[in-house]
C-alpha positions as CSV (number, residue, x, y, z in Angstrom):
1,M,13.9,1.4,22.7
2,R,14.9,3.6,19.8
3,L,17.1,0.8,18.4
4,R,14.1,-1.6,18.7
5,L,11.8,0.7,16.9
6,L,14.4,1.3,14.1
7,I,14.7,-2.4,13.6
8,L,10.9,-2.8,13.3
9,A,10.9,0.1,10.9
10,L,13.6,-1.6,8.8
11,G,11.3,-4.6,8.3
12,N,8.5,-2.2,7.1
13,F,11.1,-0.5,4.8
14,A,11.8,-3.9,3.2
15,M,8.0,-4.5,2.7
16,G,7.6,-1.1,1.2
17,V,10.5,-1.6,-1.3
18,D,9.1,-5.0,-2.3
19,T,5.6,-3.6,-2.8
20,F,6.7,-0.7,-5.1
21,V,9.8,-1.8,-6.8
22,I,8.4,-4.5,-9.1
23,A,6.4,-2.1,-11.4
24,P,9.5,-0.2,-12.6
25,I,11.4,-3.4,-13.5
26,L,8.6,-5.3,-15.2
27,D,9.9,-4.8,-18.8
28,P,13.2,-6.5,-18.3
29,L,11.6,-9.1,-16.0
30,A,9.0,-10.0,-18.7
31,H,11.7,-10.3,-21.3
32,D,13.9,-12.5,-19.2
33,L,11.0,-14.8,-18.2
34,G,9.6,-14.9,-21.8
35,V,6.2,-13.4,-21.1
36,S,4.4,-10.3,-22.2
37,R,4.5,-7.1,-20.1
38,T,0.8,-7.5,-19.3
39,T,1.4,-11.1,-18.1
40,A,4.3,-10.0,-16.0
41,G,2.1,-7.4,-14.3
42,W,0.2,-10.2,-12.7
43,L,3.2,-10.6,-10.4
44,I,2.1,-7.4,-8.6
45,T,-1.5,-8.8,-8.4
46,A,-0.2,-12.1,-6.9
47,F,1.7,-10.3,-4.1
48,A,-1.2,-8.1,-3.3
49,L,-3.8,-10.8,-3.3
50,A,-1.7,-13.0,-1.0
51,Y,-1.4,-10.0,1.3
52,A,-5.1,-9.1,1.2
53,I,-6.4,-12.7,1.7
54,G,-3.5,-13.9,3.9
55,G,-3.9,-11.0,6.3
56,P,-7.2,-12.1,8.0
57,V,-6.5,-15.9,7.6
58,L,-3.0,-15.9,9.0
59,A,-3.9,-13.4,11.7
60,A,-6.6,-15.8,12.9
61,A,-4.1,-18.8,12.8
62,F,-1.1,-17.1,14.4
63,G,-2.4,-13.9,15.9
64,D,-2.3,-15.3,19.5
65,R,1.4,-16.2,19.2
66,P,4.1,-13.9,20.8
67,P,4.7,-10.9,18.4
68,R,8.5,-11.6,18.3
69,R,7.9,-15.1,17.0
70,V,5.4,-13.9,14.5
71,L,7.7,-11.1,13.3
72,L,10.6,-13.6,12.8
73,G,8.4,-16.0,10.9
74,A,6.9,-13.3,8.8
75,L,10.3,-12.0,7.8
76,V,11.7,-15.4,7.0
77,V,8.7,-16.3,4.8
78,F,8.9,-12.8,3.1
79,A,12.6,-13.2,2.4
80,A,12.1,-16.8,1.1
81,G,9.5,-15.6,-1.3
82,N,11.8,-13.0,-2.7
83,V,14.6,-15.6,-3.0
84,L,12.2,-17.7,-5.1
85,T,11.4,-14.8,-7.4
86,A,15.0,-13.7,-7.7
87,T,16.1,-17.2,-8.7
88,A,13.0,-17.9,-11.0
89,L,13.8,-19.4,-14.3
90,D,10.2,-19.4,-15.5
91,Y,7.1,-17.4,-14.9
92,P,5.2,-19.8,-12.7
93,W,8.1,-20.0,-10.3
94,A,8.2,-16.2,-10.1
95,V,4.4,-16.1,-9.3
96,A,4.9,-18.7,-6.6
97,G,7.6,-16.4,-5.1
98,R,5.4,-13.4,-5.1
99,L,2.6,-15.3,-3.4
100,V,4.9,-16.5,-0.6
101,A,6.4,-13.0,-0.2
102,G,2.9,-11.4,0.0
103,A,1.8,-14.0,2.7
104,G,4.8,-13.1,4.8
105,A,4.3,-9.4,4.4
106,S,0.7,-9.7,5.5
107,M,1.7,-10.7,9.0
108,Y,4.5,-8.2,9.5
109,T,3.2,-4.6,9.8
110,A,0.3,-5.2,12.2
111,N,2.5,-7.2,14.5
112,A,5.3,-4.6,14.3
113,L,2.9,-1.9,15.3
114,A,1.7,-4.1,18.2
115,A,5.2,-4.7,19.3
116,A,6.1,-1.0,19.1
117,R,3.1,-0.1,21.3
118,A,4.0,-2.8,23.8
119,I,7.6,-1.7,24.3
120,S,6.8,2.0,24.5
121,P,5.4,3.9,27.5
122,P,1.9,5.2,27.0
123,E,2.9,8.8,26.4
124,R,5.2,7.7,23.5
125,Q,3.1,5.1,21.7
126,G,2.0,7.5,19.0
127,R,5.5,8.4,18.2
128,A,6.6,4.8,18.3
129,A,4.0,3.9,15.7
130,A,5.0,6.8,13.6
131,V,8.6,5.5,13.5
132,V,7.5,2.0,12.4
133,V,5.2,3.4,9.7
134,G,7.9,5.8,8.7
135,G,9.8,2.7,7.3
136,L,7.2,2.5,4.6
137,T,7.4,6.2,3.7
138,T,11.2,6.0,3.6
139,A,10.9,3.0,1.3
140,I,8.9,5.1,-1.2
141,V,11.3,8.1,-1.1
142,L,14.7,6.2,-1.0
143,G,14.2,2.5,-1.5
144,L,12.0,2.6,-4.5
145,P,14.2,4.8,-6.8
146,L,17.3,2.9,-5.5
147,G,15.8,-0.4,-6.2
148,A,14.7,0.7,-9.7
149,L,18.1,2.2,-10.5
150,L,19.8,-1.0,-9.3
151,G,17.5,-3.1,-11.5
152,A,18.2,-0.9,-14.5
153,H,22.0,-1.3,-14.2
154,A,22.5,-4.7,-12.5
155,G,19.3,-6.5,-13.7
156,W,15.9,-7.0,-12.2
157,R,17.1,-9.8,-10.0
158,A,19.4,-7.4,-8.2
159,S,16.5,-5.4,-7.0
160,L,14.9,-8.5,-5.4
161,W,18.2,-9.5,-3.8
162,L,18.3,-6.1,-2.3
163,V,14.9,-6.8,-0.7
164,V,16.2,-10.2,0.5
165,G,19.2,-8.5,2.1
166,L,17.0,-6.0,3.9
167,G,14.8,-8.9,5.1
168,V,17.8,-10.9,6.5
169,V,19.1,-7.8,8.3
170,A,15.6,-7.3,9.8
171,V,15.5,-10.9,10.9
172,A,18.8,-10.6,12.7
173,G,17.8,-7.3,14.3
174,V,14.4,-8.6,15.6
175,A,16.1,-11.7,17.0
176,A,18.7,-9.6,18.8
177,V,16.8,-6.7,20.2
178,V,13.0,-7.3,20.3
179,P,12.0,-8.7,23.6
180,H,9.5,-11.6,24.3
181,L,6.0,-10.2,24.5
182,P,2.7,-12.0,25.2
183,G,0.4,-12.7,22.3
184,A,-3.1,-11.3,21.8
185,P,-6.3,-13.3,22.4
186,K,-7.1,-15.8,19.6
187,T,-9.7,-14.6,17.1
188,S,-11.3,-16.7,14.4
189,V,-11.6,-15.7,10.7
190,R,-15.4,-15.5,11.1
191,T,-15.0,-13.0,14.0
192,R,-12.5,-11.0,12.0
193,L,-15.0,-10.7,9.1
194,T,-17.9,-9.7,11.4
195,P,-17.8,-6.0,10.5
196,L,-18.7,-6.9,7.0
197,S,-22.3,-7.3,8.1
198,D,-22.5,-3.5,8.5
199,V,-23.5,-1.9,5.2
200,R,-21.7,1.4,6.1
201,V,-18.5,-0.4,6.7
202,V,-18.8,-2.4,3.5
203,T,-19.5,0.7,1.3
204,I,-16.7,2.7,2.8
205,L,-14.2,-0.2,2.3
206,L,-15.5,-0.6,-1.3
207,A,-15.0,3.2,-1.9
208,T,-11.4,2.9,-0.6
209,W,-10.8,-0.1,-2.7
210,L,-11.9,1.7,-5.9
211,C,-10.0,4.9,-5.0
212,L,-6.8,2.9,-4.6
213,S,-7.5,0.7,-7.6
214,M,-7.7,3.8,-9.9
215,S,-4.3,5.0,-8.6
216,W,-2.6,1.6,-8.8
217,T,-4.0,1.2,-12.4
218,V,-1.4,3.8,-13.4
219,Y,1.4,2.9,-11.0
220,N,1.4,-0.8,-12.0
221,Y,2.2,0.4,-15.5
222,I,4.4,3.4,-14.6
223,D,7.3,2.1,-16.7
224,E,5.0,2.3,-19.8
225,V,3.3,5.5,-18.8
226,M,6.7,7.3,-18.4
227,K,8.4,6.1,-21.6
228,P,7.7,9.3,-23.5
229,A,9.2,11.4,-20.7
230,A,12.1,9.2,-19.7
231,H,13.0,7.7,-23.1
232,G,14.1,4.5,-21.3
233,H,16.8,6.4,-19.3
234,A,17.3,4.8,-15.9
235,G,18.3,8.1,-14.3
236,R,15.2,9.9,-15.5
237,N,13.0,7.1,-14.3
238,S,14.6,7.3,-10.9
239,V,14.0,11.1,-10.8
240,I,10.3,10.5,-11.6
241,L,10.1,7.9,-8.8
242,V,11.7,10.2,-6.4
243,C,9.1,12.8,-7.3
244,F,6.3,10.3,-6.6
245,G,7.9,9.5,-3.2
246,A,8.3,13.2,-2.4
247,G,4.7,13.8,-3.2
248,A,3.8,10.9,-1.0
249,V,5.6,12.4,2.0
250,V,3.9,15.8,1.5
251,G,0.5,14.1,1.1
252,N,1.1,12.0,4.3
253,L,2.0,15.2,6.3
254,L,-0.8,17.3,4.7
255,V,-3.6,14.9,5.2
256,G,-3.2,14.7,8.9
257,R,-3.5,18.5,9.2
258,L,-6.5,18.6,6.9
259,T,-8.4,15.8,8.7
260,D,-7.7,17.5,12.1
261,R,-9.0,20.8,10.8
262,F,-11.8,19.9,8.5
263,G,-12.7,16.2,9.3
264,A,-12.3,13.0,7.4
265,A,-15.4,13.4,5.2
266,R,-14.6,16.9,3.9
267,T,-11.0,15.8,3.2
268,I,-11.9,12.8,1.1
269,V,-14.6,14.9,-0.7
270,C,-11.7,17.1,-2.0
271,V,-9.1,14.5,-2.4
272,A,-11.0,11.8,-4.4
273,P,-12.1,14.0,-7.3
274,L,-8.6,15.5,-7.6
275,L,-7.0,12.0,-7.6
276,T,-9.4,10.9,-10.3
277,V,-8.2,13.9,-12.5
278,A,-4.6,13.2,-11.7
279,V,-4.6,9.5,-12.6
280,T,-6.4,10.3,-15.8
281,V,-4.1,13.0,-17.1
282,V,-0.8,11.5,-16.0
283,P,-0.8,8.8,-18.9
284,L,-2.2,11.4,-21.3
285,L,0.0,14.5,-20.6
286,A,3.3,13.3,-19.0
287,T,5.1,13.3,-22.3
288,T,8.0,15.5,-21.3
289,M,10.3,15.4,-18.3
290,A,9.0,18.7,-16.9
291,A,5.4,17.6,-17.2
292,A,6.1,14.2,-15.7
293,V,7.8,15.8,-12.6
294,V,4.9,18.1,-11.9
295,L,2.1,15.6,-12.6
296,V,3.7,12.6,-10.8
297,T,4.5,14.7,-7.7
298,C,0.8,15.9,-7.5
299,W,-0.4,12.3,-8.1
300,G,1.9,10.9,-5.4
301,M,0.6,13.5,-2.9
302,L,-3.0,12.8,-3.7
303,H,-2.5,9.0,-3.7
304,W,-1.3,9.1,-0.1
305,M,-4.1,11.3,1.1
306,V,-6.8,8.6,0.6
307,N,-5.9,6.2,3.3
308,V,-6.1,8.3,6.5
309,P,-9.6,9.9,6.0
310,Q,-11.1,6.6,4.8
311,Q,-9.5,4.8,7.8
312,L,-11.0,7.4,10.2
313,R,-14.4,7.1,8.5
314,V,-14.6,3.3,8.6
315,T,-13.5,3.1,12.3
316,A,-16.1,5.8,13.1
317,A,-18.8,3.6,11.4
318,A,-17.9,0.7,13.7
319,P,-16.0,1.9,16.7
320,Q,-16.9,-1.1,18.8
321,T,-14.9,-3.4,16.4
322,A,-12.2,-0.9,15.4
323,P,-9.2,-3.3,15.5
324,L,-11.0,-5.8,13.2
325,V,-12.1,-3.0,10.9
326,L,-8.6,-1.7,10.6
327,G,-7.4,-5.1,9.6
328,L,-10.1,-5.3,6.9
329,H,-9.1,-1.8,5.8
330,Q,-5.4,-2.9,5.3
331,S,-6.6,-5.9,3.2
332,T,-8.7,-3.5,1.1
333,I,-5.6,-1.5,0.3
334,Y,-3.9,-4.5,-1.2
335,L,-7.1,-5.5,-3.0
336,G,-6.8,-2.1,-4.6
337,I,-3.3,-2.9,-5.7
338,S,-4.4,-6.2,-7.3
339,T,-7.4,-4.9,-9.1
340,G,-5.4,-1.9,-10.3
341,G,-3.2,-4.4,-12.0
342,V,-6.2,-6.0,-13.7
343,I,-7.7,-2.7,-14.9
344,G,-4.2,-1.5,-16.1
345,A,-3.8,-4.7,-18.1
346,I,-7.1,-4.3,-19.8
347,G,-6.5,-0.6,-20.5
348,F,-3.0,-1.2,-21.8
349,S,-3.9,-4.1,-24.0
350,T,-6.8,-2.2,-25.6
351,G,-5.5,1.4,-25.7
352,G,-1.8,1.4,-24.8
353,R,-0.6,4.2,-22.5
354,H,-3.8,6.3,-23.0
355,G,-6.0,3.2,-22.3
356,I,-4.4,3.0,-18.8
357,G,-5.6,6.5,-18.1
358,Y,-9.1,5.8,-19.3
359,G,-9.2,2.6,-17.3
360,A,-8.2,4.6,-14.2
361,L,-10.9,7.2,-15.0
362,C,-13.6,4.5,-15.0
363,A,-12.5,3.2,-11.6
364,G,-12.4,6.7,-10.3
365,L,-15.9,7.5,-11.4
366,A,-17.1,4.3,-9.8
367,A,-15.2,5.3,-6.6
368,L,-16.9,8.8,-6.6
369,G,-20.3,7.2,-6.9
370,L,-19.6,4.9,-4.0
371,L,-18.3,7.8,-1.9
372,A,-21.6,9.7,-2.5
373,L,-23.4,6.6,-1.3
374,T,-21.3,6.4,1.9
375,F,-22.2,10.1,2.7
376,R,-25.9,9.3,2.2
377,L,-25.6,6.4,4.6
378,D,-23.8,8.5,7.1
379,R,-26.6,11.1,7.1
380,R,-29.2,8.4,7.5
381,E,-27.4,7.0,10.6
382,R,-26.9,10.4,12.2
383,P,-29.8,11.1,14.6
384,A,-32.2,13.8,13.5
385,G,-31.0,17.3,14.6
386,A,-27.6,16.0,15.6
387,A,-24.7,18.2,14.7
388,P,-22.0,16.8,12.4
389,E,-19.0,15.4,14.2
390,P,-16.4,18.1,14.9
391,A,-13.4,18.0,12.6
392,A,-10.9,17.9,15.5
393,T,-12.7,14.9,17.0
394,A,-12.7,13.0,13.8
395,G,-9.0,13.7,13.4
396,R,-8.2,12.2,16.8
397,L,-10.0,8.9,16.3
């Protein structure tokens, strides 16, 4: 069972590297394809949009198939998309590759988690899911700086070939060790979008979208933001990316404890304003290596503290449709990546590095306004005289 879980985690590792590694190599990629840095940034948006839109649509089309077959198909499509990008001779070809890779990725993680639960005994399903999700965290800590360093020394195409190699190994592993499992009941796209008729669900998802948009506004332009600190040195860039990953691990560990103790609402009330400050000051103040290390570590920590409390809040708003809501939440994350690229492009084209920070600030202020609205709606839905939900209960949802 452990080998099966590690193989499933390897696929998630490949998805994570592919999601994060494009931003640090966009400068040489743009130069090679003959486009501007801002235009090249749309490659991140293309991948994220394909993931966000493809998730519900492809799940409706193939969600009833056996997970092993879906995992293999998802990995093959994902690897093919990265081959297209790695061999691209012009920009449209690269965009097509990112769209294909995003569509493949959108079908992998949810089915990997379903397979992990199915092959694990009930008392170990939580740990099994943690192993699979751990592939993404490992990608941020190890795969991201490794891919960026490889891209700096061997060219941006080498980073994508690394992702292709990881995908091929994952295909072989899934084919060899993951058993045949029954598929889930078929669900239409309309059914999957049913939770969007609930105004509480919609506002919480919109708040999550804006919180992540403001953070990805900066990350999508991290190579430009860190130029004053790294001076174009690949080793310094890798150190900065390692700091982002280390902060992500700390944030991921810390947010679970905070939500267990204080509840999801109180946690996001603290995290969202701090993240807004972080994404604003990173482009403004990360002008030396020391400042960049401190600020990026804090930013990475806060970035990874948004997902859990918002996920808990949105499932608490619609517990009867929790699996569908979680799918929408995952799509929202990737919508945040795509719109972050748009905001970053606008900010960079109008104000350079500082413009990126001001663009992130605007998204952050909008996110805080929406969060305030979600709390107001929560209070309206709570019966008069009812006590707030205990923090420990919220943390176990």
